[in-house]
C-alpha positions as CSV (number, residue, x, y, z in Angstrom):
1,M,26.4,70.8,195.0
2,T,28.5,72.6,192.5
3,S,26.9,75.4,190.6
4,P,26.7,74.8,186.8
5,S,28.2,78.2,186.2
6,S,31.4,77.1,187.9
7,T,32.0,74.1,185.7
8,T,31.2,75.4,182.2
9,S,32.6,78.4,180.4
10,S,30.3,81.3,179.4
11,P,29.0,80.8,175.8
12,T,29.5,84.6,175.3
13,T,33.2,84.5,175.7
14,P,34.7,82.0,173.3
15,T,38.4,81.6,173.1
16,L,40.9,80.6,170.4
17,P,44.0,78.4,171.0
18,L,47.2,80.3,171.5
19,G,48.7,81.3,168.2
20,H,45.5,80.8,166.3
21,P,44.7,83.8,164.0
22,A,41.4,85.6,164.5
23,P,38.9,84.5,161.8
24,R,38.5,88.1,160.6
25,N,42.2,88.5,160.0
26,H,42.3,85.1,158.3
27,A,39.5,86.2,156.0
28,A,41.2,89.5,155.2
29,L,44.4,87.7,154.3
30,T,42.5,85.3,152.1
31,Q,40.9,88.2,150.3
32,V,44.3,89.9,149.7
33,L,45.8,86.8,148.3
34,C,42.9,86.1,146.0
35,V,42.9,89.6,144.7
36,A,46.6,89.6,144.0
37,A,46.6,86.1,142.4
38,T,43.6,87.1,140.2
39,G,45.4,90.2,139.1
40,L,48.6,88.2,138.2
41,A,46.6,85.6,136.3
42,L,44.7,88.2,134.3
43,G,47.9,90.2,133.6
44,V,49.3,87.1,131.9
45,L,46.0,86.4,130.1
46,T,45.8,89.9,128.6
47,N,49.3,89.5,127.3
48,L,48.3,86.2,125.7
49,L,45.0,87.5,124.3
50,Q,46.8,90.1,122.2
51,G,47.9,87.3,119.9
52,L,44.7,85.3,120.0
53,L,41.8,87.7,119.5
54,P,40.9,89.0,116.0
55,W,41.5,92.6,115.1
56,P,40.3,95.1,116.4
57,W,39.3,93.2,119.6
58,S,42.8,92.1,120.2
59,Q,43.8,95.6,121.0
60,L,41.3,95.7,123.9
61,A,43.6,93.1,125.6
62,N,46.2,95.8,125.6
63,S,43.9,98.3,127.2
64,G,44.2,100.3,130.4
65,G,40.4,100.4,130.4
66,V,40.1,96.6,130.6
67,W,42.6,96.7,133.5
68,S,40.5,99.3,135.3
69,V,37.4,97.2,134.8
70,V,39.3,94.5,136.8
71,A,39.6,96.9,139.7
72,F,36.0,98.0,139.3
73,V,34.8,94.3,139.4
74,T,37.0,93.7,142.5
75,G,35.3,96.6,144.3
76,A,31.9,95.4,143.3
77,V,32.5,91.8,144.4
78,L,34.0,92.8,147.8
79,A,31.4,95.6,148.5
80,P,28.9,93.3,150.3
81,R,31.6,91.7,152.3
82,V,34.0,94.5,153.2
83,R,33.2,97.6,155.2
84,G,35.2,100.7,154.7
85,V,36.4,102.5,151.6
86,R,40.1,102.1,152.6
87,R,40.0,98.3,152.3
88,I,38.1,98.5,149.0
89,A,40.6,101.0,147.6
90,T,43.5,98.8,148.7
91,A,42.0,95.8,147.0
92,G,41.6,97.7,143.8
93,A,45.3,98.8,143.9
94,L,46.4,95.2,144.5
95,A,44.4,94.0,141.6
96,E,45.9,96.6,139.3
97,I,49.5,96.0,140.6
98,G,49.0,92.3,140.0
99,L,47.9,93.0,136.4
100,V,51.0,95.0,135.7
101,V,53.3,92.4,137.3
102,G,51.6,89.5,135.5
103,Y,51.7,91.3,132.1
104,Y,55.3,92.4,132.2
105,G,56.5,89.3,134.1
106,Y,55.1,87.1,131.3
107,A,56.6,89.4,128.7
108,E,60.0,89.1,130.4
109,L,59.9,85.4,131.0
110,G,57.7,84.1,128.1
111,R,58.2,86.6,125.2
112,G,61.9,87.3,125.3
113,G,62.0,90.4,127.3
114,M,59.8,93.4,128.2
115,G,62.1,96.0,126.9
116,S,62.6,99.3,128.8
117,I,61.8,99.4,132.5
118,V,60.2,102.8,132.1
119,F,56.8,101.7,131.0
120,P,56.3,99.0,133.6
121,L,57.2,101.6,136.2
122,V,54.8,104.1,134.7
123,W,52.0,101.5,134.7
124,L,52.7,100.6,138.3
125,V,52.3,104.3,139.3
126,M,49.1,104.4,137.3
127,A,47.9,101.2,139.0
128,C,48.3,102.8,142.4
129,V,46.1,105.7,141.2
130,A,43.5,103.9,139.0
131,G,43.2,100.8,141.2
132,P,41.8,102.6,144.3
133,L,39.7,104.9,142.2
134,F,38.0,102.3,140.2
135,G,37.8,99.8,143.1
136,T,35.9,102.4,145.0
137,A,33.7,103.1,142.0
138,G,32.8,99.4,141.7
139,A,31.7,99.4,145.4
140,W,29.7,102.6,144.9
141,W,28.0,101.1,141.8
142,R,27.2,97.9,143.8
143,R,25.8,99.3,147.0
144,S,25.4,103.1,147.0
145,P,21.8,104.3,147.3
146,R,22.8,107.6,145.7
147,L,22.0,107.8,142.0
148,W,24.8,110.3,141.2
149,L,27.5,108.0,142.7
150,R,26.3,105.0,140.7
151,A,26.0,106.9,137.5
152,G,29.3,108.6,138.0
153,S,31.0,105.3,138.7
154,L,29.7,103.7,135.5
155,G,30.3,106.8,133.5
156,A,33.9,107.0,134.6
157,V,34.5,103.4,133.4
158,G,32.8,104.2,130.1
159,G,34.9,107.4,129.8
160,L,38.1,105.3,129.9
161,F,37.0,103.3,126.9
162,G,35.9,106.6,125.3
163,S,39.4,108.0,125.8
164,E,40.8,104.9,124.1
165,C,38.4,105.4,121.2
166,L,39.7,109.0,120.8
167,H,43.3,107.8,121.0
168,S,42.7,105.1,118.3
169,W,40.9,107.5,116.1
170,L,42.8,110.8,116.5
171,T,46.4,109.5,117.3
172,L,46.7,106.1,115.7
173,G,44.2,106.3,112.9
174,Y,42.7,102.9,113.7
175,A,39.0,103.2,112.8
176,G,38.2,99.6,113.7
177,Q,39.8,99.8,117.1
178,A,38.1,103.2,117.7
179,L,34.7,101.6,116.9
180,A,35.4,98.7,119.2
181,C,36.3,101.0,122.1
182,A,33.3,103.2,121.5
183,A,31.0,100.1,121.5
184,V,32.3,99.1,124.9
185,A,32.1,102.7,126.2
186,C,28.4,102.7,125.5
187,A,27.6,99.1,126.3
188,L,28.9,99.2,129.9
189,P,26.6,102.0,131.2
190,L,23.7,100.7,129.2
191,A,24.1,97.1,130.5
192,L,25.0,97.8,134.1
193,S,22.6,100.7,135.0
194,R,19.4,99.9,136.9
195,T,17.1,102.4,135.4
196,W,16.8,104.5,132.2
197,R,17.6,107.6,134.1
198,E,20.7,106.1,135.4
199,R,21.6,105.0,131.9
200,G,21.2,108.5,130.6
201,L,23.3,110.0,133.3
202,S,26.0,107.4,133.0
203,L,26.3,107.9,129.3
204,G,26.5,111.7,129.8
205,V,29.3,111.3,132.3
206,A,31.1,108.9,129.9
207,V,30.9,111.5,127.1
208,L,32.3,114.2,129.4
209,A,35.0,112.0,130.9
210,S,36.3,110.7,127.6
211,P,38.2,113.8,126.4
212,V,39.4,114.5,130.0
213,A,40.8,111.0,130.3
214,Y,42.3,111.2,126.8
215,A,44.1,114.4,127.6
216,A,45.3,113.2,131.0
217,V,46.4,109.6,130.3
218,Y,47.7,109.8,126.7
219,G,49.1,113.3,127.2
220,L,51.3,111.8,130.0
221,L,52.2,108.7,127.9
222,D,53.1,110.9,124.9
223,R,55.4,113.1,127.0
224,I,57.2,110.0,128.4
225,S,57.6,108.5,125.0
226,A,59.0,111.7,123.5
């Protein structure tokens, strides 16, 4: 009589048909495509919203802070599903690159031209820096047990909007836009923190990060524009 083990394959060694991609690789590719497509769509949307939203909220559509929030949300969404900071950082970069390509691609094809190639290239470079940083920050906020990482992540995002508040107020003289950015800078740490201690620390980081980001980002942009 034939032994059952000789006629059935072991349940612990499943095989895939030749040429069939591994499920893990297929899931990773799906994540990459979804992140890139979302970035492209939101890049087009931010371009459109500049003409649809009332002042001063319309200027938030033209905001590097809003784009960085996309990378932050990308990291937060992927955090329970993705292990490893490298993949989270890569996803954040893809989201930011998609935003730049979508924004300036629509400007070129739907608004009669994007103008000089300099600023799209500058924003692409910034996307490769801000995307990984804020994607990782989103993952830290979502799953880190360390208070200082969560508070630092939220404070960094708040600091970006704080820097835009300073730019609108000190450089452009737009009081309404400055108030709108200040409102967002305070609202994000207050709304997303888990405890009052975390809220206080996040707001403190945002206050400290605002002038630093203002000097770094807008100082660079001013030198390029000069």
